[in-house]
C-alpha positions as CSV (number, residue, x, y, z in Angstrom):
1,X,99.9,-11.9,-14.6
2,X,97.1,-9.3,-13.8
3,X,97.2,-8.0,-10.5
4,X,93.8,-6.8,-8.8
5,X,93.3,-3.7,-7.2
6,X,90.5,-4.4,-4.7
7,X,88.4,-1.0,-4.2
8,X,85.6,-0.6,-1.3
9,X,83.1,2.1,-2.3
10,X,82.1,3.9,1.1
11,X,78.9,5.1,-0.4
12,X,76.4,3.0,-3.1
13,X,76.7,6.3,-5.7
14,X,80.4,6.2,-6.0
15,X,81.9,5.0,-9.1
16,X,85.2,3.1,-8.6
17,X,88.2,3.7,-10.9
18,X,88.4,1.4,-13.8
19,X,91.0,1.6,-17.1
20,X,89.3,3.1,-20.0
21,X,91.5,0.7,-22.3
22,X,93.3,-2.2,-21.4
23,X,96.7,-1.1,-21.8
24,X,96.1,2.2,-19.7
25,X,98.5,2.8,-16.9
26,X,95.7,4.6,-15.2
27,X,92.3,4.9,-13.9
28,X,90.3,8.2,-13.2
29,X,89.4,8.8,-9.4
30,X,86.5,10.9,-8.9
31,X,86.0,13.5,-6.1
32,X,83.0,12.5,-3.6
33,X,82.1,16.1,-2.5
34,X,81.2,19.4,-3.8
35,X,83.6,22.2,-3.3
36,X,85.4,25.0,-4.7
37,X,89.3,25.6,-5.3
38,X,90.0,29.4,-5.0
39,X,93.3,30.2,-7.2
40,X,96.4,29.5,-5.4
41,X,94.4,27.3,-2.6
42,X,94.7,23.4,-1.8
43,X,92.6,21.2,-0.4
44,X,92.3,17.2,0.5
45,X,89.2,15.9,-1.7
46,X,87.6,13.0,-0.5
47,X,87.1,10.3,-3.3
48,X,84.6,8.0,-1.3
49,X,87.2,4.8,-1.7
50,X,89.4,2.7,0.3
51,X,92.0,0.1,-1.6
52,X,93.3,-3.0,-0.8
53,X,96.9,-2.8,-2.4
54,X,98.6,-6.3,-3.4
55,X,101.6,-7.0,-1.6
56,X,104.9,-5.6,-3.0
57,X,102.8,-2.8,-4.8
58,X,102.2,1.2,-4.3
59,X,99.1,3.3,-5.4
60,X,100.5,6.7,-7.1
61,X,97.9,9.1,-7.5
62,X,98.9,11.6,-10.5
63,X,97.4,14.7,-12.0
64,X,94.9,14.2,-14.9
65,X,96.7,16.0,-17.7
66,X,93.4,17.8,-19.0
67,X,93.1,19.6,-15.7
68,X,96.2,20.6,-15.3
69,X,96.6,21.8,-19.1
70,X,92.9,23.4,-19.1
71,X,92.3,24.9,-15.7
72,X,95.7,24.9,-13.9
73,X,94.7,22.2,-11.5
74,X,97.0,19.7,-10.2
75,X,98.2,17.4,-7.0
76,X,100.2,19.1,-4.4
77,X,102.3,16.4,-3.8
78,X,102.7,14.4,-7.1
79,X,102.9,11.9,-7.5
80,X,101.5,10.8,-4.2
81,X,102.0,7.4,-3.0
82,X,99.8,5.1,-1.0
83,X,101.8,2.3,0.5
84,X,100.0,-1.1,0.9
85,X,99.6,-1.0,4.7
86,X,97.2,2.2,4.4
87,X,93.6,1.1,4.4
88,X,91.8,4.4,5.0
89,X,89.8,6.7,2.4
90,X,92.0,8.0,-0.5
91,X,92.0,11.8,-0.5
92,X,93.7,13.9,-3.2
93,X,95.4,17.1,-2.5
94,X,94.3,19.4,-5.5
95,X,95.7,22.6,-5.9
96,X,94.4,25.3,-8.2
97,X,97.5,27.2,-10.1
98,X,94.6,28.8,-12.4
99,X,93.5,32.3,-12.2
100,X,89.9,31.3,-11.8
101,X,87.9,29.5,-9.1
102,X,87.6,25.8,-10.0
103,X,84.4,24.1,-9.0
104,X,84.7,20.7,-8.3
105,X,81.2,18.4,-8.0
106,X,80.9,15.0,-6.7
107,X,81.7,12.7,-9.4
108,X,83.9,15.0,-11.2
109,X,87.5,13.0,-12.3
110,X,90.1,14.8,-10.3
111,X,93.2,12.7,-10.6
112,X,94.2,9.1,-11.7
113,X,95.7,6.1,-9.9
114,X,98.7,3.9,-11.1
115,X,99.4,0.4,-9.6
116,X,103.4,0.4,-9.2
117,X,105.7,-2.5,-8.1
118,X,107.4,-1.5,-5.0
119,X,111.3,-2.2,-4.4
120,X,112.6,-3.1,-1.1
121,X,115.4,-1.1,-0.2
122,X,117.2,0.5,2.9
123,X,119.6,3.3,3.1
124,X,123.6,2.9,4.0
125,X,125.8,5.6,5.2
126,X,129.0,5.6,3.3
127,X,132.2,8.3,3.4
128,X,132.3,8.8,-0.3
129,X,129.8,8.4,-3.5
130,X,131.0,7.7,-7.1
131,X,131.8,10.6,-9.0
132,X,130.4,11.6,-12.4
133,X,130.7,14.2,-15.3
134,X,127.9,16.0,-14.3
135,X,129.2,16.2,-10.5
136,X,127.4,18.4,-8.4
137,X,126.2,20.9,-11.5
138,X,122.2,20.8,-10.6
139,X,119.3,23.0,-11.6
140,X,119.6,23.9,-15.2
141,X,123.0,22.3,-15.9
142,X,121.6,20.0,-18.5
143,X,121.0,22.6,-21.0
144,X,122.9,23.3,-24.0
145,X,126.0,25.8,-23.8
């Protein structure tokens, strides 16, 4: 079953996200502004699109691997989730972890979006939880000893 993600352009010049290959998970999202990200700086970057997300789904905004690997540019709150009830303009919070200023030009590919099935869930307060072999061993505890 194919699900459609409806995209509304806020300007005629905008290119809507499209998958390059049929089995791709994500589609590139482009900047709708010109700006510079200084090292260590983060900004919400306009994309010039709004989405109508199908019921029971969410859209995740994920970094582009090439930008992260080559320039140190990633998304501050990755993956960002857009709920089906949000209908405003999509913005991407980029951060520059690189050593040089990063120029963003209108039309540049800055992130990718992925349509994900959403699971309905609620929290339930309990007085105890199931114990595991790992227990409370956290950060770095799965490394070889």
